[in-house]
C-alpha positions in Angstrom: -21.0 36.6 38.8 -19.0 33.5 37.9 -17.9 32.8 34.4 -17.1 29.2 33.4 -14.3 28.7 31.0 -13.1 25.6 29.2 -10.1 25.5 26.8 -9.1 23.2 23.9 -5.8 21.3 24.3 -3.7 23.8 22.4 -4.7 26.6 24.7 -3.9 24.4 27.7 -0.5 23.6 26.3 0.0 27.3 25.7 -0.8 28.1 29.4 1.1 25.1 30.9 4.3 24.0 29.3 6.3 27.1 28.5 7.5 25.5 25.3 9.1 28.6 23.9 11.5 29.4 26.7 14.0 31.1 24.3 11.7 34.0 23.5 11.5 36.8 26.1 8.3 38.3 24.7 6.5 35.0 24.5 7.6 34.0 28.0 6.4 37.3 29.5 3.0 36.9 27.8 2.7 33.3 28.6 3.2 33.9 32.4 1.1 37.1 32.3 -2.0 35.2 31.0 -1.6 32.4 33.5 -1.2 34.9 36.4 -4.4 36.7 35.7 -6.4 33.5 35.3 -5.0 32.3 38.6 -6.0 35.6 40.3 -9.6 35.5 38.9 -10.0 31.8 40.0 -8.9 32.7 43.5 -11.3 35.6 43.8 -14.2 33.4 42.5 -15.0 35.3 39.3 -13.7 32.5 37.0 -14.3 28.8 37.2 -12.0 26.6 35.0 -13.4 23.3 33.9 -11.0 20.4 33.3 -11.3 16.7 32.9 -9.0 13.7 32.8 -7.9 14.5 29.3 -6.6 17.9 30.3 -4.8 16.4 33.3 -3.2 13.7 31.2 -2.1 16.3 28.6 -0.4 18.2 31.4 1.4 15.2 32.7 2.7 14.4 29.2 4.0 17.9 28.9 5.5 17.8 32.3 7.5 14.8 31.3 9.3 16.7 28.5 10.2 19.6 30.9 13.7 18.3 31.3 14.1 17.9 27.6 13.0 21.5 27.1 15.6 22.6 29.6 18.2 20.5 27.8 17.4 22.4 24.6 17.8 25.7 26.4 21.1 24.4 27.9 22.4 23.6 24.4 21.5 27.1 23.1 23.3 28.6 26.1 26.4 26.5 25.5 26.4 27.5 21.8 26.2 31.2 22.7 28.9 30.9 25.3 31.2 29.1 22.9 30.6 31.9 20.3 31.5 34.5 22.9 34.6 32.6 23.9 35.7 32.2 20.2 35.2 35.9 19.5 37.1 36.9 22.7 40.1 34.7 21.7 40.0 36.1 18.2 39.9 39.7 19.2 42.5 39.2 22.0 41.6 42.4 23.8 38.9 43.8 25.9 38.6 40.5 27.9 37.0 42.3 30.8 34.1 43.4 28.6 33.7 39.9 27.4 33.5 38.6 30.9 30.6 40.9 31.6 28.8 39.6 28.5 29.5 36.0 29.6 28.1 36.8 33.1 25.0 38.5 31.6 24.4 35.4 29.5 24.8 33.0 32.4 22.5 35.2 34.6 19.9 35.2 31.9 20.1 31.4 31.4 19.8 30.8 35.2 16.8 33.1 35.4 15.0 31.3 32.5 15.7 27.9 34.1 14.4 29.0 37.5 11.4 30.7 35.9 10.5 27.6 34.0 10.9 25.2 36.9 8.7 27.5 39.2 6.1 27.7 36.5 5.9 23.9 36.1 5.1 23.7 39.8 2.5 26.5 39.7 0.6 25.0 36.8 0.5 21.6 38.4 -0.8 23.0 41.6 -3.4 25.0 39.7 -4.6 22.1 37.6 -4.9 19.7 40.5 -6.2 22.0 43.2 -7.8 25.1 41.7 -10.0 23.8 38.9 -13.3 22.0 38.8 -12.9 18.4 37.7 -15.7 17.1 35.5 -16.5 13.7 34.2 -16.5 12.5 30.6 -19.7 10.5 30.5 -20.5 7.6 28.1 -23.1 9.8 26.5 -20.5 12.4 25.7 -18.2 9.8 24.2 -21.0 8.5 22.0 -21.8 12.1 20.8 -18.1 12.7 20.0 -17.9 9.4 18.1 -21.0 10.3 16.1 -19.4 13.6 15.1 -16.3 11.8 14.0 -18.3 9.2 12.0 -20.3 11.9 10.3 -17.1 13.9 9.6 -18.5 17.0 11.3 -16.5 19.6 13.3 -14.1 19.3 15.0 -13.2 16.3 12.9 -12.7 18.3 9.7 -9.2 19.6 10.1 -5.7 18.0 10.2 -5.1 18.0 14.0 -4.3 14.7 15.6 -6.1 15.3 18.8 -9.6 16.3 17.6 -11.2 13.6 19.7 -9.6 15.1 22.9 -10.9 18.6 22.0 -14.4 17.3 21.2 -14.6 15.5 24.6 -13.5 18.7 26.4 -16.1 20.7 24.7 -19.0 18.3 25.0 -18.2 17.3 28.6 -18.1 20.9 29.7 -21.4 21.7 28.1 -23.0 18.6 29.7 -21.6 19.6 33.1 -22.9 23.2 32.9 -26.4 22.1 31.7 -26.8 19.3 34.3 -25.1 20.9 37.3 -24.8 24.7 37.0 -28.2 25.8 35.8 -30.9 27.0 38.2 -34.7 27.2 37.8 -36.1 30.6 37.1 -37.8 31.7 40.4 -40.6 33.9 39.2 -42.9 31.6 37.3 -46.7 31.3 37.5 -48.2 28.0 38.5 -48.5 25.8 35.5 -45.8 27.5 33.5 -43.1 25.4 31.8 -39.9 25.3 33.8 -37.3 27.8 32.7 -33.7 27.9 33.7 -31.0 30.4 34.4 -27.6 29.5 33.0 -24.2 31.0 34.1 -22.0 32.8 31.6 -19.7 30.2 30.0 -17.0 30.5 27.3 -15.2 27.9 25.1 -11.8 29.0 23.7 -10.1 27.4 20.7 -7.7 29.1 18.3 -7.9 26.1 16.0 -9.9 27.7 13.3 -9.6 24.6 11.0 -11.6 22.4 13.5 -13.9 24.7 15.4 -14.4 28.0 13.5 -17.0 28.7 10.9 -15.6 28.5 7.3 -16.3 32.1 6.6 -15.4 33.7 10.0 -12.9 32.3 12.5 -14.5 34.3 15.3 -17.8 32.3 15.0 -18.3 28.7 16.0 -18.7 26.1 13.3 -22.3 25.5 12.3 -21.9 21.8 13.2 -21.2 22.7 16.8 -23.5 25.7 17.2 -26.5 23.6 18.6 -24.3 22.3 21.4 -23.2 25.8 22.5 -26.7 27.1 22.2 -27.9 24.6 24.7 -25.9 26.4 27.5 -25.7 29.8 25.7 -21.9 29.3 25.7 -19.8 32.0 24.0 -17.1 30.9 21.5 -13.8 32.8 21.6 -11.2 32.3 18.9 -8.6 34.1 20.9 -7.8 33.5 24.6 -6.3 37.0 24.6 -9.6 38.7 23.5 -11.5 36.7 26.1 -9.1 37.8 28.9 -9.4 41.4 27.7 -13.2 41.3 27.7 -13.0 40.2 31.4 -10.1 42.4 32.4 -10.7 45.8 30.6 -7.9 45.9 28.1 -5.5 43.8 30.1 -3.5 42.9 26.9 -2.1 45.0 24.1 -3.2 44.5 20.5 0.3 43.0 19.7 -0.1 40.5 22.6 -3.5 39.4 21.4 -2.1 38.9 17.9 0.7 36.8 19.3 -1.8 34.5 21.0 -3.9 34.3 17.9 -0.8 33.1 15.9 0.0 30.4 18.4 -1.7 27.8 16.2 0.4 28.9 13.1 3.0 26.5 14.4 3.0 23.0 13.0 3.9 19.6 14.3 7.6 18.6 13.7 7.8 16.0 10.9 11.1 14.7 12.4 10.2 14.0 16.0 6.5 13.6 15.4 5.7 15.0 18.8 1.9 15.0 18.7 1.0 16.9 21.8 1.7 20.4 20.6 2.9 22.3 17.5 6.6 22.8 18.1 8.0 24.3 14.9 8.6 28.0 14.9 9.1 29.9 11.6 11.3 32.8 10.8 10.2 35.8 8.8 10.3 35.4 5.0 13.4 36.4 3.2 14.6 36.5 -0.5 17.0 34.2 -2.2 17.9 34.0 -5.9 16.4 31.3 -8.2 18.7 31.2 -11.2 16.2 29.1 -13.1 13.5 31.7 -12.9 12.8 33.6 -16.1 12.7 37.3 -15.5 12.6 40.7 -17.4 15.8 42.7 -16.9 14.7 46.4 -16.8 18.3 47.5 -17.2 18.7 45.7 -20.5 18.6 48.1 -23.5 15.8 47.2 -25.9 14.9 48.6 -29.4 11.4 50.2 -29.6 9.5 49.7 -32.8 6.8 52.2 -34.0 3.2 51.3 -33.8 4.0 48.7 -31.1 2.4 48.9 -27.7 4.5 48.5 -24.6 4.0 45.1 -22.9 3.2 45.4 -19.2 5.5 43.1 -17.3 4.1 41.3 -14.2 5.7 42.2 -10.9 6.9 38.6 -10.3 8.8 38.7 -13.7 11.0 41.6 -12.7 13.3 39.7 -10.4 14.8 36.3 -9.9 14.2 36.5 -6.1 11.8 34.1 -4.4 10.7 34.1 -0.8 11.5 31.3 1.7 11.7 31.0 5.4 13.6 28.9 7.9 12.2 27.0 10.9 13.3 25.1 14.0 11.6 22.5 16.2 11.5 23.6 19.9 11.4 20.0 21.0 14.1 18.1 19.0 16.0 21.1 17.7 15.8 20.1 14.0 16.4 23.0 11.6 14.2 23.3 8.5 13.6 25.6 5.5 10.4 25.9 3.6 10.4 25.5 -0.2 8.1 27.8 -2.1 6.0 24.7 -3.0 5.2 24.4 0.8 7.4 21.4 1.6 9.2 21.7 5.0 12.7 20.4 4.4 14.9 19.2 7.3 18.5 20.5 7.1 20.9 17.6 7.0 24.5 17.1 6.1 23.9 16.3 2.4 24.8 19.2 0.1 22.9 18.9 -3.2 19.4 17.4 -3.3 16.1 17.7 -4.9 13.0 19.0 -3.0 11.2 16.0 -1.6 7.9 17.7 -2.3 8.2 16.9 -6.0 8.4 20.5 -7.4 11.8 19.7 -9.0 13.8 22.4 -7.3 17.4 21.5 -6.7 19.0 22.9 -3.5 22.5 23.2 -2.2 22.8 23.7 1.6 25.9 24.6 3.4 26.0 24.0 7.2 28.0 25.0 10.2 28.2 22.7 13.2 29.2 23.4 16.8 30.9 20.8 19.0 28.8 17.8 18.1 25.6 19.5 19.2 24.2 19.6 15.6 23.6 22.4 13.1 24.4 25.8 14.3 23.7 27.8 11.1 23.0 27.1 7.4 22.7 28.8 4.1 20.4 27.8 1.3 20.9 28.3 -2.4 19.0 27.1 -5.5 21.1 25.2 -8.0 20.8 26.3 -11.7 19.5 23.4 -13.7 21.3 23.0 -17.0 20.1 21.0 -20.0 22.3 19.9 -22.9 21.3 21.4 -26.2 22.2 18.2 -28.0 21.0 15.3 -25.9 18.5 17.2 -23.7 19.7 15.6 -20.5 19.8 17.5 -17.2 23.5 18.0 -16.3 25.5 19.9 -13.8 27.2 22.2 -16.4 27.3 23.0 -20.1 29.9 24.8 -22.3 29.4 28.1 -24.1 27.6 26.2 -26.9 25.1 24.7 -24.4 26.6 21.2 -24.6 27.3 18.7 -21.8 30.9 17.3 -21.6 30.0 14.1 -23.5 28.2 15.9 -26.3 30.9 18.5 -26.5 33.4 15.7 -27.1 31.2 14.2 -29.8 30.8 17.5 -31.5 34.6 18.1 -31.4 35.2 14.7 -33.1 32.7 15.5 -35.8 34.3 18.9 -36.5 37.8 17.5 -36.6 36.6 14.8 -39.0 
């Protein structure tokens, strides 16, 4: 029994371009998924539907392959320079460092080879092992109507919703018009009935395709289209593969695929074809402007006074932020608690461009003209003069800015 599968653009990008070549786990999962799909297409159990939109998307991604490899090369050079600097500083055990340098070079060469081979495999798969379908004028009209009526998938913030809408609608039209067969056991005079093959649409873009109350269900705006061909909707490519392959992936691998769309488009390079910004885990930094309750401070208790419960967020001056990096242009970012993604540049003190008023000081470390290697973020304490009320960089023990302190001193001295 054949199963027809069609994927949104993000899932195709996930399968095709190997964008996160720096992450071992992601690479292994990325190639693992593609290999099993290739095998099932070859044995006839899967049929992958594509159209010119998917092919064009691949060609655009293929064009950036060399730039992706350049980013990998820059990372390799950075690590190699760090090893060399440590070796020169330590001045001993140079043989051990040579082993580390060789291991690094071998790993780099392996990743480059793996990436180049995968590019060729995906191109061959797309051009020779998929079923090419047309995007009819009727499909274009239906997609345009959905856009005009502001229905799914034109309800999120993705830039290529039209491309995904055309992929979905053209696949459904193809299955209904070309893959259905008339039910053979009908009495004379009965209305024709049709048998439809199993088909699945996969999109991890919950903002555009999933129901508002459950990401695992198709959006109500699109449910009539899928009902026409009894097409299943799958939020996760991993879960679909597991349903076909009997627990082919681990739970952790499925979760990794589901979080693929957590990435965002880089606001610096504005590369629109795939979300390229990877985030770190959250970590704590001190906000000196945050009011908090010091549990260690001694306080006098008064009789007949109830203890006041202190909220958890008032017991510390720590706040949570995370850093990020674009896999395409290499720009480093950090995310302000207000949600603003701030590029790390060479300026030191600046105010959050998101308008929350937070003042940051960022110190950076560069490496051989390749850009920012590492950086540290701290929040600047905002001071206000007790006399003039102006925001200033520093105040004296009396809470006065330098100008007001000078005026106060003149008044005191008569």
